[in-house]
C-alpha positions as CSV (number, residue, x, y, z in Angstrom):
1,M,-83.0,-125.6,98.0
2,V,-81.9,-125.7,94.4
3,I,-78.6,-125.7,92.6
4,S,-77.2,-122.3,91.8
5,L,-77.6,-121.0,88.2
6,T,-73.9,-120.4,87.9
7,Y,-73.2,-124.1,88.5
8,G,-75.6,-125.1,85.7
9,R,-74.2,-122.4,83.3
10,V,-70.6,-123.6,83.9
11,L,-71.6,-127.1,83.1
12,M,-73.3,-126.1,79.9
13,L,-70.3,-123.9,78.9
14,L,-67.9,-126.7,79.7
15,S,-69.8,-129.2,77.7
16,F,-70.1,-127.0,74.7
17,L,-66.3,-126.1,74.8
18,T,-65.5,-129.8,75.2
19,A,-67.6,-130.6,72.2
20,E,-66.0,-128.0,70.0
21,I,-62.5,-129.0,71.1
22,L,-63.3,-132.6,70.4
23,L,-64.6,-131.7,66.9
24,W,-61.5,-129.7,66.3
25,I,-59.2,-132.6,67.3
26,V,-61.2,-135.0,65.1
27,N,-60.8,-132.5,62.3
28,I,-64.5,-132.8,61.3
29,R,-64.3,-129.6,59.2
30,Q,-62.5,-131.5,56.4
31,L,-65.8,-133.2,55.6
32,F,-67.7,-129.9,55.2
33,Y,-65.2,-127.4,53.7
34,P,-64.7,-129.0,50.2
35,T,-68.4,-129.4,49.6
36,L,-69.9,-126.4,51.3
37,G,-67.1,-123.9,51.2
38,V,-65.3,-122.2,54.1
39,I,-68.2,-120.1,55.5
40,F,-71.0,-122.7,55.4
41,G,-68.5,-125.5,56.2
42,F,-67.6,-123.6,59.4
43,L,-71.2,-123.1,60.3
44,A,-72.0,-126.7,59.7
45,S,-69.1,-128.0,61.8
46,F,-69.9,-125.4,64.5
47,S,-73.6,-126.5,64.6
48,L,-72.6,-130.1,64.9
49,G,-71.2,-129.3,68.3
50,Y,-74.7,-128.7,69.8
51,P,-75.8,-132.4,69.7
52,L,-72.4,-133.5,70.9
53,A,-72.5,-130.9,73.7
54,F,-75.9,-132.3,74.8
55,V,-74.5,-135.8,75.0
56,I,-71.5,-134.5,77.0
57,L,-73.8,-132.5,79.2
58,T,-75.8,-135.6,80.1
59,V,-72.6,-137.3,81.2
60,L,-71.4,-134.2,83.1
61,V,-74.7,-133.8,85.0
62,R,-74.2,-137.3,86.5
63,T,-70.4,-137.1,87.1
64,A,-69.7,-133.4,88.0
65,P,-71.3,-133.5,91.5
66,R,-68.9,-136.2,92.5
67,V,-66.0,-134.0,91.6
68,V,-67.2,-130.6,92.6
69,A,-70.2,-130.4,94.9
70,P,-72.8,-127.9,93.7
71,K,-73.7,-124.9,95.8
72,L,-77.3,-125.0,97.1
73,V,-79.2,-121.8,97.3
74,S,-82.6,-121.1,98.8
75,R,-85.4,-120.5,96.3
76,N,-87.9,-117.6,96.6
77,W,-91.2,-119.3,96.2
78,G,-93.4,-116.5,94.8
79,S,-97.0,-116.5,93.6
80,V,-95.9,-117.1,90.1
81,T,-94.1,-120.4,90.8
82,T,-96.7,-121.7,93.2
83,L,-99.7,-120.4,91.2
84,D,-100.9,-118.8,94.4
85,L,-102.8,-122.0,95.5
86,S,-102.4,-121.2,99.2
87,K,-105.3,-118.8,99.2
């Protein structure tokens, strides 16, 4: 039994959206726009969300199962995942 892919994808999306909203509230783009311009300043402030999203995701992975229990699905153990060692 493993956790469904949808649950993991929702956690990743939620962490990235939270990071971008947090950067928008802090108004981090004011640091980048005057020096880099609008286009590269936007890209710099947008790419700063990835490390922040990773930190938020590490917190979500530990706390989200306490709030919403993940759905467990059975896994198809094929010859690729087991390296066909049973023969």
